[in-house]
C-alpha positions in Angstrom: -4.7 -108.0 72.0 -2.3 -110.3 73.6 -1.4 -110.2 77.2 2.0 -111.9 77.5 1.8 -111.7 81.3 -0.8 -114.4 81.3 1.7 -116.8 79.8 4.1 -117.3 82.7 1.8 -116.9 85.7 0.4 -120.4 86.0 2.2 -121.3 89.3 -0.7 -119.3 90.9 -3.4 -121.2 89.1 -3.9 -124.4 90.9 -1.9 -127.6 90.9 -2.7 -130.0 88.0 -1.2 -133.5 88.1 2.3 -133.5 86.6 2.7 -136.5 84.2 6.3 -137.6 84.1 7.9 -138.4 80.8 8.1 -142.1 81.5 4.3 -142.3 81.9 3.7 -140.6 78.5 2.9 -142.8 75.5 5.9 -141.7 73.5 9.2 -140.1 74.2 9.7 -136.6 72.8 12.8 -134.8 71.5 13.1 -131.0 71.1 14.8 -129.2 68.3 15.4 -125.5 68.7 15.9 -123.4 66.7 14.1 -124.5 63.6 14.0 -121.8 60.9 10.8 -121.4 58.9 11.1 -119.5 55.6 8.6 -116.8 54.7 7.6 -115.9 51.2 9.6 -112.6 51.4 12.8 -114.4 52.4 12.7 -113.7 56.1 12.8 -116.5 58.7 10.8 -117.2 61.8 12.3 -119.1 64.7 10.5 -122.1 66.2 10.9 -124.8 68.8 9.7 -128.2 67.7 8.7 -131.2 69.8 9.0 -134.4 67.8 7.3 -137.6 68.9 8.8 -141.1 68.2 6.2 -141.5 65.4 8.2 -140.8 62.2 5.4 -139.1 60.3 2.7 -137.3 62.2 0.2 -134.5 62.0 1.5 -131.1 63.3 0.0 -128.7 65.8 1.3 -125.1 65.5 1.1 -122.0 67.7 2.3 -118.6 66.5 2.7 -115.9 69.1 5.1 -113.0 69.9 5.8 -114.0 73.5 9.3 -115.4 73.1 9.5 -119.2 73.1 13.0 -119.1 74.7 12.1 -117.4 78.0 8.7 -115.9 79.1 6.5 -118.6 77.5 9.0 -121.4 77.9 7.3 -123.0 80.9 3.8 -122.8 79.5 4.8 -124.2 76.2 6.7 -127.1 77.6 3.9 -128.1 80.0 1.4 -128.3 77.1 3.2 -129.2 74.0 5.2 -132.1 75.4 2.0 -133.8 76.4 0.4 -133.4 73.0 3.6 -134.4 71.2 3.8 -137.5 73.3 0.5 -138.5 71.9 1.8 -138.6 68.3 2.0 -134.9 67.1 4.8 -132.7 65.9 4.2 -129.6 68.0 5.6 -126.3 66.6 5.9 -123.1 68.7 6.7 -120.1 66.4 7.9 -116.7 67.4 6.0 -114.2 65.2 8.0 -111.8 63.0 9.9 -109.3 65.0 9.7 -111.2 68.3 12.0 -113.7 70.0 14.6 -114.7 67.6 12.6 -114.2 64.4 13.6 -111.8 61.6 11.8 -108.6 60.8 9.6 -106.3 62.8 6.1 -106.6 64.4 4.0 -103.9 62.9 0.6 -104.4 64.7 -1.7 -107.0 66.2 -3.0 -109.5 63.6 -1.8 -107.4 60.7 -1.9 -108.6 57.1 1.8 -109.4 57.3 1.3 -111.5 60.4 -1.6 -113.4 58.8 0.5 -114.1 55.8 3.3 -115.4 58.0 1.1 -117.7 60.0 -0.3 -119.1 56.7 3.2 -119.6 55.4 4.3 -121.4 58.6 1.3 -123.8 58.4 1.9 -124.5 54.8 5.6 -125.1 55.4 4.7 -127.6 58.2 2.2 -129.4 56.1 4.9 -130.0 53.4 7.6 -131.4 55.6 8.6 -135.0 55.3 7.8 -135.7 59.0 4.2 -134.3 58.6 1.2 -136.2 57.2 0.1 -133.0 55.5 -2.5 -132.1 58.2 -1.9 -129.2 60.6 -3.9 -127.9 63.5 -3.5 -124.3 64.7 -3.9 -123.6 68.4 -3.4 -120.7 70.8 -4.6 -118.5 73.6 -5.2 -114.7 73.5 -3.0 -113.3 70.7 -2.2 -116.8 69.3 -5.9 -117.8 69.8 -6.7 -114.9 67.3 -3.9 -116.1 65.0 -5.2 -119.6 64.9 -8.8 -118.4 64.2 -7.5 -116.1 61.5 -5.6 -119.0 60.0 -9.0 -120.7 59.5 -10.5 -117.5 58.3 -7.7 -117.2 55.7 -8.0 -120.9 54.7 -4.3 -121.5 55.2 -3.1 -124.4 53.1 -2.7 -127.5 55.1 -4.9 -126.3 58.0 -7.3 -129.0 59.1 -8.6 -128.0 62.5 -8.3 -125.2 65.1 -8.4 -124.7 68.9 -8.8 -121.0 69.8 -8.9 -119.9 73.5 -9.7 -116.5 75.0 -9.6 -114.8 71.6 -11.3 -112.0 69.7 -13.7 -112.4 66.8 -14.2 -108.6 66.5 -11.2 -106.4 67.2 -13.3 -103.3 67.8 -16.2 -104.8 69.8 -14.3 -107.4 71.9 -10.6 -106.6 72.4 -8.3 -104.3 74.3 -9.3 -101.1 72.5 -12.9 -100.2 73.0 -15.9 -101.3 75.1 -19.4 -100.5 73.9 -17.8 -97.8 71.7 -16.0 -96.1 74.6 -12.2 -96.0 74.9 -11.1 -98.8 77.2 -9.0 -96.9 79.7 -7.9 -100.2 81.3 -6.4 -101.7 78.7 -6.0 -99.7 75.5 -3.0 -97.5 76.3 -1.7 -99.9 78.9 -1.5 -102.6 76.2 0.1 -100.2 73.7 2.8 -99.4 76.3 3.4 -103.1 76.9 3.7 -103.8 73.2 6.2 -100.9 72.8 8.4 -102.4 75.5 8.1 -105.9 74.2 8.9 -104.9 70.7 12.1 -103.4 71.9 13.5 -106.6 73.4 16.5 -108.0 71.6 16.8 -111.5 70.1 19.1 -113.9 71.9 22.7 -113.7 70.7 23.2 -117.3 71.8 20.7 -118.2 69.1 21.1 -115.7 66.3 24.8 -114.9 66.7 26.5 -111.6 66.1 23.5 -110.3 64.0 21.5 -109.8 67.2 22.4 -106.1 67.5 21.3 -105.2 64.0 18.1 -107.1 64.5 17.5 -105.3 67.8 18.1 -101.8 66.3 15.8 -102.7 63.4 13.0 -103.6 65.8 13.4 -100.4 67.8 13.6 -98.2 64.7 10.3 -99.6 63.4 8.6 -99.5 66.8 5.6 -97.3 67.2 3.0 -96.3 69.7 0.0 -98.3 68.7 -2.6 -96.5 70.9 -2.1 -93.4 68.6 -3.3 -95.6 65.7 -6.1 -97.3 67.7 -7.4 -93.9 68.9 -7.5 -92.6 65.3 -10.1 -95.4 64.5 -12.9 -94.7 67.0 -15.5 -96.6 65.0 -15.6 -100.1 63.5 -14.0 -99.2 60.1 -12.0 -101.3 57.7 -9.0 -101.2 59.9 -10.8 -103.2 62.6 -12.5 -105.5 60.1 -9.1 -106.6 58.9 -8.2 -109.2 61.4 -11.7 -109.8 62.7 -13.3 -113.1 61.7 -16.7 -111.5 62.5 -16.4 -109.6 59.2 -17.3 -112.9 57.5 -17.8 -116.0 59.7 -18.5 -118.0 56.5 -14.9 -118.0 55.6 -14.2 -120.5 58.4 -14.4 -124.0 57.0 -12.4 -126.2 59.4 -13.6 -127.7 62.7 -13.1 -125.2 65.5 -13.0 -125.6 69.3 -13.6 -122.2 71.0 -12.7 -121.9 74.7 -13.2 -119.1 77.2 -14.3 -118.4 80.8 -17.1 -116.4 82.3 -14.5 -114.3 84.1 -12.5 -113.8 80.8 -12.9 -110.6 78.8 -13.4 -112.6 75.5 -16.3 -114.8 76.5 -18.7 -113.3 73.9 -16.3 -114.1 71.0 -16.6 -117.8 71.8 -20.4 -117.6 72.1 -20.6 -115.7 68.8 -18.5 -118.3 67.0 -20.8 -121.0 68.2 -23.7 -119.0 66.9 -22.5 -117.7 63.5 -19.9 -120.1 62.0 -22.1 -122.1 59.7 -19.7 -123.7 57.3 -17.8 -125.8 59.8 -18.5 -127.6 63.0 -17.8 -125.5 66.1 -17.8 -126.6 69.7 -17.7 -124.1 72.6 -16.4 -124.7 76.2 -16.8 -122.0 78.8 -15.7 -122.5 82.4 -15.7 -120.2 85.3 -12.1 -119.2 84.8 -10.5 -116.0 83.5 -7.9 -115.5 80.7 -6.2 -118.9 81.2 -5.9 -122.4 79.8 -8.5 -124.6 81.4 -6.1 -127.1 83.0 -4.7 -124.4 85.3 -7.7 -122.1 85.6 -8.6 -119.4 88.2 -11.2 -119.3 89.4 -11.7 -123.1 89.0 -12.7 -125.8 88.8 -10.1 -126.7 86.2 -10.7 -129.5 83.7 -8.6 -132.1 81.9 -8.2 -129.8 78.9 -5.1 -131.5 77.4 -6.9 -134.8 77.2 -9.7 -133.0 75.3 -7.2 -131.3 73.0 -5.7 -134.7 72.1 -9.2 -136.1 71.4 -9.9 -133.1 69.2 -6.7 -133.5 67.2 -7.0 -137.3 67.1 -10.4 -137.1 65.3 -9.8 -134.2 63.0 -6.1 -134.7 62.2 -5.8 -138.5 62.4 -9.4 -139.6 61.6 -9.8 -141.5 64.9 -13.5 -142.4 65.5 -13.7 -141.2 69.1 -17.1 -139.5 69.1 -15.8 -136.0 69.3 -18.1 -134.9 66.5 -21.1 -135.8 68.6 -20.1 -133.5 71.5 -22.7 -130.8 72.4 -22.4 -127.4 70.8 -21.9 -125.8 74.2 -20.5 -127.1 77.4 -20.4 -124.6 80.2 -20.2 -124.1 84.0 -23.5 -122.9 85.5 -22.4 -120.6 88.3 -24.0 -120.4 91.7 -23.7 -117.8 94.6 -20.3 -117.4 96.2 -19.3 -114.5 98.5 -17.6 -111.9 96.3 -13.8 -111.9 96.7 -11.0 -110.4 94.6 -8.9 -113.5 95.1 -11.5 -116.2 94.7 -9.9 -119.4 93.4 -13.0 -121.5 92.7 -16.6 -120.9 91.7 -19.5 -123.0 93.0 -21.8 -124.5 90.3 -22.2 -127.4 88.0 -21.3 -128.3 84.4 -24.0 -128.3 81.8 -24.4 -129.1 78.1 -26.6 -127.6 75.5 -27.3 -128.6 71.9 -27.2 -124.9 70.9 -25.9 -121.6 72.2 -28.7 -119.8 74.1 -29.8 -116.4 73.0 -32.7 -114.1 73.9 -34.3 -115.0 70.5 -34.4 -118.7 71.6 -36.2 -118.0 74.9 -35.8 -115.4 77.6 -37.1 -114.1 80.9 -38.0 -110.4 80.4 -38.0 -108.1 83.4 -39.2 -104.5 83.4 -37.6 -101.5 85.0 -40.1 -99.5 87.0 -40.4 -96.1 88.7 -40.0 -97.4 92.3 -36.7 -99.1 91.4 -38.2 -102.5 91.0 -37.3 -105.2 88.4 -40.5 -107.0 87.7 -42.1 -109.3 85.1 -45.0 -107.0 84.7 -44.7 -103.9 82.5 -44.4 -100.5 84.3 -45.8 -97.1 83.4 -43.6 -94.2 82.3 -41.1 -92.7 84.7 -38.0 -90.4 84.8 -35.1 -91.4 87.0 -31.7 -89.6 86.7 -28.2 -90.9 87.0 -24.9 -89.2 87.3 -22.0 -90.9 89.1 -18.7 -89.5 90.3 -15.7 -89.6 87.9 -13.9 -92.0 90.3 -16.7 -94.5 90.3 -15.6 -98.0 89.3 -12.8 -98.8 91.7 -14.5 -102.1 92.7 -14.5 -103.4 89.1 -11.5 -105.7 89.4 -9.2 -106.2 86.4 -10.6 -106.0 82.9 -8.6 -109.1 82.1 -8.6 -111.5 85.1 -6.1 -114.3 84.7 -5.3 -115.5 88.3 -3.7 -112.6 90.1 -5.0 -112.4 93.8 -6.6 -109.0 93.2 -8.2 -109.7 89.8 -11.8 -110.3 90.5 -14.5 -107.7 91.5 -15.2 -107.2 95.2 -18.5 -106.7 96.9 -20.5 -104.3 94.7 -22.8 -103.0 97.5 -20.9 -99.7 98.0 -21.1 -98.9 94.3 -24.6 -100.1 94.0 -25.6 -97.5 96.6 -24.1 -94.7 94.4 -25.9 -96.1 91.2 -29.3 -95.9 89.8 -30.6 -99.4 90.7 -33.5 -101.7 89.9 -34.0 -104.8 92.1 -36.1 -107.8 91.6 -38.0 -109.5 94.4 -36.4 -112.2 96.5 -36.5 -115.4 94.6 -38.8 -118.2 95.8 -37.3 -120.6 93.3 -34.0 -120.6 91.5 -33.7 -118.3 88.5 -31.2 -119.6 85.9 -30.0 -117.9 82.7 -27.1 -118.5 80.3 -25.9 -116.4 77.4 -25.7 -112.7 76.7 -28.3 -110.6 78.6 -29.7 -107.5 76.9 -30.8 -104.3 78.5 -33.0 -102.0 76.5 -33.4 -98.4 77.8 -35.3 -95.3 76.9 -32.8 -92.6 77.8 -31.9 -89.0 77.4 -28.8 -87.1 78.3 -28.0 -83.4 79.0 -24.8 -83.4 77.0 -23.8 -84.4 73.4 -21.7 -87.3 74.7 -22.5 -89.7 77.5 -21.9 -93.3 78.7 -24.2 -95.8 80.3 -22.6 -98.6 82.2 -24.7 -101.6 83.4 -23.9 -104.1 86.1 -26.0 -107.1 86.8 -25.6 -108.3 90.4 -26.7 -111.2 92.6 -27.7 -109.7 96.0 -27.7 -111.9 99.1 -30.2 -111.5 102.0 -27.5 -109.6 104.0 -27.0 -107.1 101.1 -23.7 -108.5 99.8 -23.6 -107.9 96.0 -21.9 -110.3 93.7 -21.1 -109.0 90.2 -22.4 -111.4 87.6 -21.8 -109.5 84.4 -21.7 -106.0 82.9 -21.9 -104.0 79.7 -21.4 -100.5 78.5 -22.5 -98.2 75.7 -21.1 -94.9 74.4 -24.4 -93.4 73.6 -23.0 -91.8 70.4 -22.8 -95.4 69.2 -26.5 -96.0 69.7 -27.0 -96.6 66.0 -24.2 -99.1 65.7 -20.4 -99.1 66.1 -19.8 -98.2 62.5 -20.7 -94.6 63.1 -20.8 -92.1 66.0 -23.6 -89.5 66.2 -23.8 -86.8 68.9 -26.7 -86.8 71.2 -29.3 -84.1 71.1 -29.7 -83.0 74.7 -33.2 -83.7 76.0 -34.2 -86.1 73.3 -35.2 -89.6 74.3 -33.5 -92.5 72.5 -34.2 -96.2 72.6 -30.9 -98.0 73.0 -29.8 -101.6 73.5 -26.8 -102.5 75.7 -25.6 -106.1 75.5 -24.1 -107.5 78.6 -21.2 -109.9 78.6 -22.2 -113.6 78.5 -22.8 -115.3 81.8 -24.3 -118.5 83.3 -25.8 -117.8 86.7 -28.3 -119.1 89.2 -30.1 -116.7 91.5 -30.9 -118.8 94.6 -34.0 -118.6 96.7 -33.8 -115.7 99.1 -31.5 -113.8 96.7 -32.5 -111.0 94.3 -31.3 -109.7 91.0 -30.1 -106.1 90.8 -29.4 -103.9 87.7 -27.1 -101.0 88.6 -26.6 -98.1 86.1 -23.8 -95.5 86.2 -22.5 -92.9 83.8 -18.8 -93.5 84.7 -16.6 -96.5 85.3 -13.0 -95.5 86.0 -10.4 -96.8 85.2 -12.1 -99.2 82.8 -13.8 -96.5 80.7 -12.2 -93.2 79.7 -14.7 -90.5 80.7 -16.7 -88.4 78.3 -15.4 -84.9 78.0 -18.2 -83.4 80.1 -20.0 -84.6 83.1 -23.4 -85.9 81.9 -26.6 -86.7 83.6 -28.6 -89.5 82.0 -32.3 -89.8 82.5 -33.9 -93.3 82.3 -37.5 -93.3 81.2 -38.1 -97.0 80.8 -36.4 -100.3 80.0 -36.4 -104.1 80.0 -33.8 -106.7 80.8 -33.9 -110.0 78.8 -32.2 -113.0 80.4 -31.5 -115.8 77.9 -32.7 -119.3 78.9 -31.5 -122.7 77.9 -34.5 -124.2 76.1 -35.7 -127.5 77.6 -35.3 -129.3 74.2 -31.6 -128.3 74.1 -30.6 -129.7 77.5 -28.2 -132.6 77.2 -26.3 -134.8 79.8 -23.7 -132.9 81.7 -20.1 -133.3 80.6 -17.6 -135.3 82.5 -14.1 -134.1 82.5 -10.8 -135.9 83.2 -8.5 -134.5 85.9 -6.3 -131.6 85.0 -2.8 -132.7 83.9 0.4 -131.2 82.5 3.9 -132.3 81.9 6.9 -131.2 84.0 8.0 -127.6 83.7 11.6 -126.8 82.8 13.9 -125.8 85.7 13.6 -122.0 85.9 15.4 -120.5 88.8 13.7 -117.7 90.7 16.1 -115.0 91.9 13.5 -112.6 93.3 9.9 -113.4 94.3 7.1 -111.8 92.3 5.4 -108.8 93.9 2.3 -107.8 92.0 -0.2 -105.2 93.1 -3.5 -104.4 91.3 -6.5 -102.4 92.1 -5.3 -100.5 95.2 -7.0 -97.0 95.3 -5.9 -94.1 97.4 -7.3 -90.5 97.6 -4.9 -87.5 97.9 -6.5 -85.4 100.6 -4.9 -82.2 99.2 -5.6 -82.6 95.5 -8.7 -84.8 95.6 -7.1 -87.1 93.1 -8.1 -90.7 93.2 -5.1 -92.9 92.3 -5.6 -96.5 91.2 -2.3 -98.4 91.3 -1.3 -101.3 89.0 2.0 -103.1 89.5 2.9 -106.1 87.3 6.0 -107.9 88.6 4.6 -111.2 87.8 7.6 -113.5 87.9 10.4 -111.6 89.7 13.8 -112.2 88.3 14.2 -115.5 86.5 17.2 -117.5 85.1 16.2 -119.9 82.3 17.9 -123.2 81.5 19.7 -121.6 78.5 21.4 -119.1 81.0 19.3 -116.1 80.1 18.5 -113.8 83.1 15.2 -112.0 82.7 13.6 -109.2 84.8 10.4 -107.4 83.8 8.5 -104.9 86.0 5.7 -102.5 85.2 4.1 -99.8 87.3 1.0 -97.8 86.5 -1.2 -95.2 88.0 -4.7 -94.3 86.9 -5.5 -90.8 88.2 -8.8 -88.9 88.2 -10.6 -86.1 90.2 -14.3 -86.1 90.9 -16.3 -83.5 89.0 -13.5 -83.1 86.4 -13.5 -85.7 83.6 -10.6 -83.9 81.9 -8.4 -84.7 84.9 -8.2 -88.4 83.8 -4.7 -89.6 83.1 -2.5 -92.7 83.0 1.1 -92.8 84.1 3.0 -96.0 83.1 6.6 -97.3 83.3 8.2 -100.6 82.4 11.7 -101.9 82.6 12.9 -105.1 80.9 16.5 -106.3 81.7 18.0 -109.3 79.9 21.5 -110.5 80.5 23.9 -113.5 80.6 26.9 -114.3 82.7 29.3 -113.8 79.8 28.8 -110.0 80.1 26.0 -109.5 77.6 23.4 -107.2 79.1 20.5 -105.1 77.7 18.0 -102.9 79.4 14.8 -101.3 77.9 12.9 -98.6 79.7 9.6 -97.2 78.6 7.5 -94.4 80.2 4.1 -93.4 78.9 1.2 -91.1 79.7 -2.3 -90.6 78.4 -4.6 -87.7 79.1 -7.2 -85.7 77.2 -8.8 -82.4 76.6 -12.3 -81.7 75.5 -11.3 -82.2 71.9 -8.2 -84.4 71.9 -6.4 -87.4 73.3 -2.8 -86.7 74.3 -0.5 -89.8 74.3 3.2 -89.9 74.9 5.8 -92.7 75.2 9.5 -92.6 75.7 11.8 -95.5 74.8 15.4 -95.8 76.0 17.6 -98.9 75.5 21.1 -99.7 76.8 23.7 -102.3 75.9 25.6 -102.6 79.1 26.0 -99.0 80.3 25.9 -97.5 76.8 22.7 -95.8 75.7 22.1 -97.2 72.2 18.6 -96.0 71.3 16.3 -93.2 72.4 13.0 -92.0 71.0 10.1 -89.9 72.1 6.6 -90.7 70.6 4.1 -87.9 71.0 0.6 -87.7 69.5 -2.5 -85.6 69.6 -5.6 -87.5 68.3 -9.0 -85.9 67.9 -11.6 -87.4 70.2 -14.5 -87.9 67.6 -17.3 -88.4 70.1 -15.3 -90.3 72.6 
């Protein structure tokens, strides 16, 4: 997991108040690079913000997204604020990224976990540190900070983890409900291949940059080949997943996410299952973003909350943070569905616990006439088989603020689905947490998927997607094993839906929509399958009355001033545009990520990064599914130094195998200095 493109996109995400340096409580000086020694003799590069306070606690983030360029703006706008409140803030490039030594071998690998622990221990032992360190981060670095707690890193005293995964198999960029995540698994593998091939900056590391660059490219690999070879939650996924043993976390943890984020459930599960340390959960309406620049909003004054968190746990300030509710969340209300929505209606709530269906739920029954009712229904048999191209209205799997990220009106796809609708509400229906759909189903093939969408339908028929879930039915006995279906046999299955907080208004109705396909999110099963539903219930978790607490009050969103980054070409992204080739019948879903255009950074580095992708499928032929991806990263300086990395990648499948291919080419100036083709055939194993 990771998503570096989220790091530099915040100009799109609202306009928090910019606090000038002279209004901050302390002046801040920056030292870069600072070299952090690892136990094997390698060094990690870091940027450090020092407050005027001579000895202070430290706050550390370790992430592979290059502190000197693509994450420069985001880092400065957050860390200067925290440092000015009396903290040494340390932003570390992970091994093999930015200007750090070595190679990056995988996400959250054992090597990475050891490096982060070494960096935290090093910080705690410095003369300018009180001995207490907080770990923080979002996405990849959110996982790194949670894993630092899981590994009980020496010197670590508290954690803030945002939009991160607790379970690499269940809730990350690889699988969804046991099905291959078509949008993002190989896409992310392609991104990582390109990012791992970027050189260090010769202005920082000197003449050794070329050797370091070639070392990175020689060690580079196509991670999707590895991920596809682990189609169940085996030991590989448990390494780097805090869900393997929540009890190992013993430091106070603040877990943040958004209802539009892909990682919402990880934050909820941490609030439920971490028992050996205090855990607070904040979930807003936003996507994969920091809460002070969130889309969809409203944003909150997150940096003030972060300073309160660190003040209590790292400085011992009695500010009442330990009395905050276990869960603070945004209860969402109806808004017309829009792919570019920048704000969600609703109100903030607090709860003394994380709601689950075990703590109280409304249970609705699926019935033969397509109704969703509180009264049980008799037996029935309704069939479902959707086209292979179904799912184009899904929006991005990882919304972070792009104008086309969010799901559009679901009514057209509802009409192609097997649906069950509740009556028009006379009074508001509220629920919060992870809904659960239980089904009695059978399929006519050994492998099949069921995708569930839960929608809020307005009186005019407009359908707002609230949440969704999916299950590869061969994983019906759990994600640790895959067992083929016996065609015609009825199975009882449970499909968790992603966490949500929603209010169904009077006059609106709730709709469950079932499909067997969801392209490009879910890679199709090898054969078209018909699923027959013979019964089911939907459980909607409620906040118990005794858990209701006063609503939170947030400060205004603030940041500090961004560095002066020059834009030499405007950004031009495109996501989610679908076209149909009239001659071939191919449905082509287009993704273009040119999120920042061409940028010149204050250190003189010129950076240009573009990616194009096409997700192609033909109805009635699941084996026609394929991905076509390309990425180009150009880095240069006016002194004549110039590098270019180009990657091209494809993914397709047969009935028995996945076929993945990536090409990597790198140039220094006009000279080709590296070329490699990565090809793999991976057995499907019930996927």
